[in-house]
Structure formats: structure tokens, C-alpha cells
KOLZA-256034 format. One record per residue (C-alpha): x, y, z; residue number from 0. Coordinates in steps of 0.02 Angstrom, whole numbers, always signed. Layout:
BEGIN
<<X,Y,Z>,NUM>
...
***
This chain:
BEGIN
<<+1192,-3932,+789>,0>
<<+1085,-4026,+662>,1>
<<+1236,-4121,+595>,2>
<<+1287,-4183,+768>,3>
<<+1146,-4309,+784>,4>
<<+1139,-4385,+957>,5>
<<+1298,-4291,+1003>,6>
<<+1206,-4124,+1009>,7>
<<+1159,-4160,+1190>,8>
<<+1340,-4173,+1243>,9>
<<+1393,-4025,+1137>,10>
<<+1260,-3908,+1207>,11>
<<+1289,-3961,+1388>,12>
<<+1475,-3927,+1366>,13>
<<+1438,-3762,+1278>,14>
<<+1328,-3702,+1420>,15>
<<+1478,-3719,+1534>,16>
<<+1568,-3596,+1421>,17>
<<+1417,-3482,+1431>,18>
<<+1429,-3481,+1620>,19>
<<+1617,-3450,+1608>,20>
<<+1600,-3292,+1504>,21>
<<+1441,-3246,+1597>,22>
<<+1527,-3231,+1765>,23>
<<+1662,-3119,+1693>,24>
<<+1546,-3001,+1601>,25>
<<+1409,-3015,+1732>,26>
<<+1523,-2957,+1872>,27>
<<+1598,-2818,+1765>,28>
<<+1423,-2757,+1719>,29>
<<+1354,-2760,+1897>,30>
<<+1504,-2717,+2005>,31>
<<+1448,-2536,+2025>,32>
<<+1278,-2586,+2096>,33>
<<+1362,-2711,+2212>,34>
<<+1475,-2569,+2270>,35>
<<+1330,-2455,+2309>,36>
<<+1220,-2590,+2386>,37>
<<+1354,-2667,+2498>,38>
<<+1450,-2505,+2533>,39>
<<+1610,-2572,+2457>,40>
<<+1765,-2464,+2444>,41>
<<+1854,-2439,+2277>,42>
<<+1994,-2548,+2342>,43>
<<+1873,-2689,+2383>,44>
<<+1796,-2676,+2210>,45>
<<+1969,-2695,+2134>,46>
<<+2008,-2846,+2243>,47>
<<+1845,-2933,+2195>,48>
<<+1872,-2903,+2010>,49>
<<+2053,-2959,+2018>,50>
<<+2009,-3109,+2125>,51>
<<+1890,-3173,+1991>,52>
<<+2027,-3165,+1858>,53>
<<+2153,-3255,+1967>,54>
<<+2024,-3384,+2026>,55>
<<+1988,-3428,+1845>,56>
<<+2174,-3445,+1814>,57>
<<+2192,-3557,+1967>,58>
<<+2048,-3667,+1911>,59>
<<+2118,-3680,+1735>,60>
<<+2291,-3734,+1793>,61>
<<+2257,-3840,+1946>,62>
<<+2075,-3892,+1923>,63>
<<+2112,-3969,+1754>,64>
<<+2262,-4063,+1823>,65>
<<+2153,-4128,+1964>,66>
<<+2026,-4184,+1834>,67>
<<+2159,-4279,+1737>,68>
<<+2203,-4374,+1895>,69>
<<+2030,-4414,+1965>,70>
<<+1935,-4427,+1801>,71>
<<+1877,-4293,+1681>,72>
<<+1700,-4363,+1667>,73>
<<+1670,-4349,+1854>,74>
<<+1731,-4169,+1858>,75>
<<+1631,-4131,+1699>,76>
<<+1475,-4192,+1789>,77>
<<+1497,-4103,+1955>,78>
<<+1596,-3943,+1927>,79>
<<+1440,-3840,+1893>,80>
<<+1367,-3890,+2060>,81>
<<+1516,-3799,+2136>,82>
<<+1481,-3651,+2021>,83>
<<+1300,-3647,+2081>,84>
<<+1357,-3640,+2262>,85>
<<+1470,-3491,+2224>,86>
<<+1335,-3398,+2129>,87>
<<+1210,-3434,+2268>,88>
<<+1329,-3359,+2396>,89>
<<+1337,-3202,+2289>,90>
<<+1147,-3192,+2280>,91>
<<+1135,-3187,+2470>,92>
<<+1295,-3088,+2500>,93>
<<+1276,-2958,+2638>,94>
<<+1451,-2890,+2633>,95>
<<+1622,-2886,+2553>,96>
<<+1690,-3053,+2615>,97>
<<+1535,-3151,+2567>,98>
<<+1532,-3079,+2392>,99>
<<+1719,-3109,+2373>,100>
<<+1700,-3292,+2427>,101>
<<+1558,-3323,+2304>,102>
<<+1653,-3243,+2160>,103>
<<+1810,-3344,+2196>,104>
<<+1712,-3509,+2200>,105>
<<+1628,-3466,+2034>,106>
<<+1796,-3421,+1959>,107>
<<+1881,-3583,+2011>,108>
<<+1734,-3685,+1946>,109>
<<+1723,-3595,+1778>,110>
<<+1912,-3601,+1755>,111>
<<+1908,-3789,+1784>,112>
<<+1757,-3821,+1673>,113>
<<+1822,-3753,+1508>,114>
<<+1972,-3867,+1477>,115>
<<+1881,-4016,+1554>,116>
<<+1726,-3992,+1444>,117>
<<+1830,-3978,+1286>,118>
<<+1927,-4134,+1329>,119>
<<+1768,-4233,+1364>,120>
<<+1682,-4188,+1201>,121>
<<+1843,-4217,+1103>,122>
<<+1860,-4388,+1187>,123>
<<+1678,-4437,+1161>,124>
<<+1664,-4380,+980>,125>
<<+1666,-4526,+855>,126>
<<+1793,-4444,+739>,127>
<<+1912,-4296,+729>,128>
<<+1804,-4194,+610>,129>
<<+1654,-4198,+726>,130>
<<+1765,-4168,+876>,131>
<<+1833,-4009,+795>,132>
<<+1658,-3948,+753>,133>
<<+1595,-3983,+930>,134>
<<+1744,-3898,+1011>,135>
<<+1724,-3745,+898>,136>
<<+1537,-3737,+935>,137>
<<+1572,-3706,+1120>,138>
<<+1641,-3535,+1071>,139>
<<+1466,-3487,+1013>,140>
<<+1404,-3518,+1190>,141>
<<+1549,-3415,+1259>,142>
<<+1489,-3271,+1151>,143>
<<+1308,-3302,+1203>,144>
<<+1363,-3288,+1384>,145>
<<+1435,-3116,+1354>,146>
<<+1279,-3062,+1261>,147>
<<+1158,-3129,+1393>,148>
<<+1257,-3055,+1538>,149>
<<+1270,-2884,+1457>,150>
<<+1084,-2886,+1413>,151>
<<+1032,-2943,+1586>,152>
<<+1139,-2811,+1670>,153>
<<+1064,-2680,+1556>,154>
<<+886,-2733,+1598>,155>
<<+913,-2730,+1788>,156>
<<+1029,-2579,+1789>,157>
<<+901,-2470,+1879>,158>
<<+867,-2597,+2018>,159>
<<+1021,-2562,+2125>,160>
<<+1096,-2714,+2213>,161>
<<+938,-2815,+2181>,162>
<<+985,-2813,+1997>,163>
<<+1152,-2891,+2037>,164>
<<+1069,-3026,+2141>,165>
<<+950,-3066,+1997>,166>
<<+1095,-3086,+1874>,167>
<<+1190,-3203,+1991>,168>
<<+1029,-3294,+2032>,169>
<<+1012,-3332,+1847>,170>
<<+1189,-3401,+1847>,171>
<<+1151,-3511,+1998>,172>
<<+992,-3584,+1923>,173>
<<+1075,-3615,+1755>,174>
<<+1222,-3702,+1839>,175>
<<+1106,-3816,+1938>,176>
<<+1009,-3862,+1781>,177>
<<+1173,-3898,+1692>,178>
<<+1235,-4006,+1836>,179>
<<+1076,-4112,+1827>,180>
<<+1086,-4120,+1637>,181>
<<+1265,-4178,+1629>,182>
<<+1254,-4299,+1776>,183>
<<+1088,-4386,+1749>,184>
<<+1052,-4381,+1561>,185>
<<+1057,-4559,+1495>,186>
<<+1109,-4508,+1320>,187>
<<+1265,-4418,+1384>,188>
<<+1312,-4565,+1497>,189>
<<+1298,-4681,+1347>,190>
<<+1420,-4573,+1248>,191>
<<+1544,-4577,+1392>,192>
<<+1531,-4767,+1398>,193>
<<+1551,-4787,+1210>,194>
<<+1706,-4676,+1211>,195>
<<+1784,-4779,+1350>,196>
<<+1749,-4938,+1251>,197>
<<+1828,-4863,+1094>,198>
<<+1985,-4816,+1189>,199>
<<+1996,-4991,+1264>,200>
<<+1972,-5071,+1093>,201>
<<+2106,-4959,+1018>,202>
<<+2228,-5015,+1153>,203>
<<+2187,-5196,+1118>,204>
<<+2206,-5172,+930>,205>
<<+2378,-5100,+954>,206>
<<+2424,-5247,+1069>,207>
<<+2468,-5129,+1208>,208>
<<+2470,-5175,+1390>,209>
<<+2384,-5056,+1510>,210>
<<+2505,-4927,+1574>,211>
<<+2501,-4786,+1698>,212>
<<+2424,-4626,+1635>,213>
<<+2557,-4515,+1561>,214>
<<+2588,-4347,+1641>,215>
<<+2618,-4182,+1553>,216>
<<+2802,-4186,+1601>,217>
<<+2822,-4363,+1533>,218>
<<+2739,-4325,+1367>,219>
<<+2824,-4158,+1338>,220>
<<+2999,-4202,+1396>,221>
<<+3022,-4391,+1410>,222>
<<+2931,-4470,+1262>,223>
<<+2993,-4514,+1090>,224>
<<+2891,-4371,+1017>,225>
<<+2942,-4239,+1145>,226>
<<+3012,-4120,+1015>,227>
<<+2849,-4122,+918>,228>
<<+2742,-4094,+1071>,229>
<<+2853,-3953,+1135>,230>
<<+2844,-3866,+966>,231>
<<+2655,-3881,+962>,232>
<<+2641,-3821,+1142>,233>
<<+2753,-3670,+1114>,234>
<<+2663,-3617,+955>,235>
<<+2489,-3632,+1033>,236>
<<+2539,-3549,+1197>,237>
<<+2623,-3398,+1114>,238>
<<+2478,-3381,+994>,239>
<<+2342,-3386,+1128>,240>
<<+2427,-3277,+1257>,241>
<<+2457,-3136,+1132>,242>
<<+2285,-3154,+1051>,243>
<<+2206,-3143,+1222>,244>
<<+2298,-2982,+1263>,245>
<<+2197,-2897,+1127>,246>
<<+2035,-2994,+1151>,247>
<<+2030,-2972,+1339>,248>
<<+2066,-2786,+1325>,249>
<<+1921,-2755,+1208>,250>
<<+1809,-2879,+1298>,251>
<<+1828,-2786,+1463>,252>
<<+1849,-2607,+1406>,253>
<<+1748,-2579,+1247>,254>
<<+1610,-2489,+1341>,255>
<<+1742,-2388,+1435>,256>
<<+1818,-2334,+1268>,257>
<<+1650,-2278,+1199>,258>
<<+1607,-2179,+1355>,259>
<<+1776,-2092,+1354>,260>
<<+1748,-2050,+1171>,261>
<<+1586,-1960,+1217>,262>
<<+1450,-2095,+1202>,263>
<<+1318,-2114,+1335>,264>
<<+1312,-2269,+1445>,265>
<<+1154,-2329,+1358>,266>
<<+1228,-2305,+1184>,267>
<<+1390,-2389,+1235>,268>
<<+1298,-2540,+1304>,269>
<<+1187,-2549,+1150>,270>
<<+1338,-2547,+1035>,271>
<<+1416,-2686,+1138>,272>
<<+1259,-2792,+1118>,273>
<<+1262,-2762,+930>,274>
<<+1444,-2818,+920>,275>
<<+1402,-2977,+1016>,276>
<<+1262,-3017,+894>,277>
<<+1378,-2993,+745>,278>
<<+1505,-3107,+827>,279>
<<+1375,-3245,+848>,280>
<<+1340,-3247,+660>,281>
<<+1526,-3257,+620>,282>
<<+1552,-3399,+744>,283>
<<+1404,-3493,+671>,284>
<<+1494,-3491,+505>,285>
<<+1661,-3539,+580>,286>
<<+1593,-3697,+659>,287>
<<+1553,-3765,+485>,288>
<<+1736,-3757,+431>,289>
<<+1822,-3794,+598>,290>
<<+1858,-3974,+554>,291>
<<+1931,-3943,+381>,292>
<<+2089,-3871,+304>,293>
<<+1986,-3720,+246>,294>
<<+2002,-3649,+420>,295>
<<+2184,-3605,+382>,296>
<<+2131,-3489,+241>,297>
<<+2004,-3405,+353>,298>
<<+2134,-3391,+491>,299>
<<+2244,-3292,+372>,300>
<<+2099,-3176,+331>,301>
<<+2063,-3158,+516>,302>
<<+2240,-3100,+552>,303>
<<+2230,-2975,+409>,304>
<<+2066,-2905,+477>,305>
<<+2143,-2892,+651>,306>
<<+2292,-2795,+583>,307>
<<+2175,-2677,+489>,308>
<<+2072,-2646,+646>,309>
<<+2221,-2610,+759>,310>
<<+2307,-2507,+624>,311>
<<+2148,-2406,+595>,312>
<<+2130,-2365,+779>,313>
<<+2316,-2323,+787>,314>
<<+2300,-2201,+641>,315>
<<+2132,-2121,+681>,316>
<<+2129,-2142,+870>,317>
<<+1968,-2151,+969>,318>
<<+1893,-1979,+948>,319>
<<+1755,-2034,+828>,320>
<<+1623,-2155,+892>,321>
<<+1580,-2206,+714>,322>
<<+1761,-2252,+676>,323>
<<+1778,-2349,+838>,324>
<<+1622,-2449,+794>,325>
<<+1686,-2482,+618>,326>
<<+1856,-2543,+675>,327>
<<+1781,-2644,+817>,328>
<<+1672,-2734,+690>,329>
<<+1827,-2769,+586>,330>
<<+1915,-2833,+741>,331>
<<+1763,-2940,+783>,332>
<<+1774,-3027,+614>,333>
<<+1961,-3052,+631>,334>
<<+1948,-3113,+809>,335>
<<+1815,-3243,+770>,336>
<<+1910,-3314,+621>,337>
<<+2082,-3315,+704>,338>
<<+2035,-3324,+887>,339>
<<+1986,-3436,+1030>,340>
<<+1885,-3560,+928>,341>
<<+2035,-3618,+828>,342>
<<+2143,-3617,+985>,343>
<<+2025,-3741,+1066>,344>
<<+2027,-3852,+911>,345>
<<+2217,-3846,+897>,346>
<<+2240,-3896,+1079>,347>
<<+2121,-4043,+1068>,348>
<<+2198,-4105,+905>,349>
<<+2380,-4089,+959>,350>
<<+2400,-4188,+1120>,351>
<<+2357,-4361,+1190>,352>
<<+2186,-4371,+1272>,353>
<<+2261,-4401,+1446>,354>
<<+2342,-4229,+1456>,355>
<<+2230,-4118,+1351>,356>
<<+2138,-4043,+1499>,357>
<<+2302,-4007,+1590>,358>
<<+2383,-3928,+1437>,359>
<<+2234,-3819,+1396>,360>
<<+2208,-3775,+1578>,361>
<<+2388,-3720,+1598>,362>
<<+2385,-3611,+1442>,363>
<<+2216,-3538,+1492>,364>
<<+2277,-3502,+1667>,365>
<<+2441,-3420,+1618>,366>
<<+2352,-3315,+1487>,367>
<<+2216,-3262,+1609>,368>
<<+2346,-3217,+1741>,369>
<<+2445,-3109,+1620>,370>
<<+2286,-3027,+1555>,371>
<<+2237,-2988,+1734>,372>
<<+2401,-2894,+1758>,373>
<<+2377,-2800,+1594>,374>
<<+2198,-2755,+1643>,375>
<<+2263,-2659,+1793>,376>
<<+2339,-2531,+1673>,377>
<<+2217,-2543,+1527>,378>
<<+2103,-2397,+1577>,379>
<<+2251,-2280,+1558>,380>
<<+2301,-2359,+1393>,381>
<<+2135,-2340,+1300>,382>
<<+2097,-2159,+1339>,383>
<<+2080,-2044,+1186>,384>
<<+2248,-1964,+1231>,385>
<<+2344,-2129,+1237>,386>
<<+2251,-2250,+1126>,387>
<<+2350,-2215,+967>,388>
<<+2513,-2269,+1044>,389>
<<+2428,-2418,+1127>,390>
<<+2354,-2476,+963>,391>
<<+2523,-2471,+878>,392>
<<+2581,-2588,+1015>,393>
<<+2430,-2698,+978>,394>
<<+2479,-2703,+794>,395>
<<+2640,-2784,+851>,396>
<<+2545,-2903,+964>,397>
<<+2432,-2957,+819>,398>
<<+2588,-2988,+714>,399>
<<+2658,-3100,+851>,400>
<<+2501,-3205,+872>,401>
<<+2482,-3214,+684>,402>
<<+2659,-3281,+660>,403>
<<+2633,-3407,+801>,404>
<<+2471,-3462,+718>,405>
<<+2554,-3482,+548>,406>
<<+2689,-3585,+633>,407>
<<+2553,-3698,+705>,408>
<<+2476,-3716,+532>,409>
<<+2647,-3767,+466>,410>
<<+2659,-3900,+602>,411>
<<+2485,-3963,+559>,412>
<<+2541,-3997,+381>,413>
<<+2711,-4064,+431>,414>
<<+2641,-4188,+556>,415>
<<+2484,-4229,+455>,416>
<<+2364,-4168,+590>,417>
<<+2216,-4125,+476>,418>
<<+2124,-4270,+396>,419>
<<+2274,-4381,+427>,420>
<<+2269,-4567,+453>,421>
<<+2185,-4592,+621>,422>
<<+2263,-4762,+654>,423>
<<+2441,-4699,+628>,424>
<<+2409,-4545,+735>,425>
<<+2336,-4654,+873>,426>
<<+2484,-4771,+864>,427>
<<+2607,-4627,+871>,428>
<<+2520,-4549,+1020>,429>
<<+2514,-4716,+1109>,430>
<<+2699,-4742,+1074>,431>
<<+2736,-4577,+1158>,432>
<<+2632,-4622,+1309>,433>
<<+2711,-4794,+1328>,434>
<<+2887,-4726,+1310>,435>
<<+2848,-4597,+1443>,436>
<<+2775,-4726,+1561>,437>
<<+2924,-4843,+1536>,438>
<<+3042,-4706,+1589>,439>
***
């Protein structure tokens, strides 16, 4: 954050939105059993609440981001966490199934909307592409922090029954309110928004372009002069992220489950999870320093190799040894951080015109989350000691697919001069696409 200067304020406020996004997922997963006991929920109701959160996040990612593109991403960036605070507050005071369900759904829609919008805002406000890439990548650190904080908080209040769940969601509500005030009323952030708007206006004037209607996703992808390029980039990023998320979401939700089924106690399993989160934070801290350079491609390759080793190791040795599970999970953690969500966020923000970035990222996020939600319904059966070997061989194939899609994206980066290319020519090309789309 030291190198960001006055942009640290914007970067941290955006990152805290990511923290709340991962926090609600892990926080609910970690406290759902105490909610069940305290509110007398049936197993079916527990499943509906958990599934509803996943699908609410998907809904927010797809439709909330499109709404933001239409009404203004800065306005949604400012106010979306107020909606999150309302949802978390409803959960705090929930006295039954329907009230808890409503609060969880509101939080899910808000957090699903916030991620693509926040990334688009910081990418738009950053003074250059290198800083934009670093700021976008830094939000992944906060995503990891959210998982760590939620797991730790749930562990601390685990003996407090439903009161513990209320405390965790109360923390979310207070943090969301603070974030809403921070984003909306901080003068330094408002100045950055204004400067970015002025830069965009000046760029239009420099290119002698007349104001046009904002281009839509359909126009840019299918009706512009650069449609083929945008479709290739979209397909590579979407395939990459969906398949990467199949593995990441599985281990994110079911690591503790795997350890328990392998014979570890609940306390040991939770402690191991916290340790893995800490290790991931260190790796992400390193990744942010190379996110804006071509070096990230080399580290991406190493990340894919580490991921293949981790999945192959679990496929060969299974999950009967806690020590081996920990070892391969650490290897996966390294691979995931170097070839995972951080670079996906950077790729998305670098690849598309500013007007549609939130919609594109929201759509990919939403589809991925929806598919992961379906997979999660069967995951407990797939990661048992008796079935995990076969499952992990399948995951080896999944890693190969997201690796190939990632390498395809790297090829496109070089082909279309997307890293450290000439900013003026890229801006002109993007504007040409937008104008052609609007003319049609």
C-alpha cells in the first residue's frame, strides 16, 4: 500500500468490500450449525439458506453489476454496503427461518454486486494501468483476510450458541456501515472519482470524438470492429475462471470437512484452516508486487504446476493422512494464489472497455458462482476418504483446463499488446469499438 500514495484510501475501501464478500460466505458456513440449534431450523432449511446465499451472490454479480453500469458505478460503489449492512442487521435480530433467510439473501445480493463494481471503480480511477493492476490484485488480499477473520471469529464464539452467530453478523453489519460512510463521504475518494471523470473527458476530446451513448456488452462483444478480439478474451477468461473456481470453491468450503473425515478434531481442523489462510496472505502480498508486470505470466505457470502437483498428490495418496492433506493443501494454496482469482481480476479489468467491465466481470462471477453452487450440493460425497482419489483425478483434469485457458489468455495479451502497451493506441482502439457499436 505504500506505493499507492493517495490512492491507498480508494484501494483499501474497495478491498474491504471484498473482505465482506468472503466474510459472509465463510461466516455463514462457520456459524450455520449454531443458527440451526438456536432457531430450531430443519436440515432442509439449513440447506436452503446456504444455497440461497450462493445464488444471491450470483444474482448480484450478474444483474447488480449491469444495473451499476446503467445508473453509474460510483453511486453503487458508494451505497451498496449500506444494503449489506441492512441484510446483516436483519440476521443479527433474526428470530426464525424466514428472517434469517431474508437477511442472508440481501447480504448475498449486495456482496455479489460490490465485487465487480469495486474493481471497475479502482481500475477507472487509477492514474495508469500498472497501478490499476496492483490495486485490483490487492483486493484479493482483503478477500483472504475476510476468510481468515470469519473463521477466527466463528472459532472464538463457537461455544456461545446462537449468540455467537449474532456477534459474527453484527461485526459484518458494523463494518459495512463504516465502509458505506468511508466510501460516500471521504473527500480524498471523491476527488479521485472527479479526476478520473476529467481524464476520461479529456481523452475523448483528444481523440476528437463526439459524445455517444454508452456501449452495451452485446454491442461491444458482437457489433464492434473488435468483436472477435473481445469474444476471444471473454471466452478465455470465462473458461479459466469457472474451472479454477470449481477447485477453489471446493477446498474453500470443504477443507475442514475433509480434515474431520480424515480423523482430525474440529479444533485441529479449524486451526489448520487458519494456518492455511495466513500462508495465503503472505503469498498474495508477494503477488501484488508483480501483478502489473509481465513477470506475472512466469508465476502463473508455476502456479499451475503447483496446482497439478497438489491435485495429483491427493489423487495418488488419497486423504487418509492428515499430514499429507496439509502438505498438499499448502502446495495448492501456493498454486492457487499465483494462478488464481487475483490474476483473473486483473485480466478482466485490462481486457474490456471501462463501460462494460462491471457487467462482464459480474456475469462471469455469477455464472461461476451458480455452477459452483450446484457442484457444492454433491461435494461432501466427493471428498470422503473412500471417494477422494477418483475426485482428485477429475480435479487434475480441471486444473489442466483452467491452465490451458490461462495460457491462451497470456498468448492474447502478447498478441494484442495488453501489457505495457501504448496507452494512447489502446484507448483509441477501445473508443473505436465503442463508437462503432453505438453507430450500429
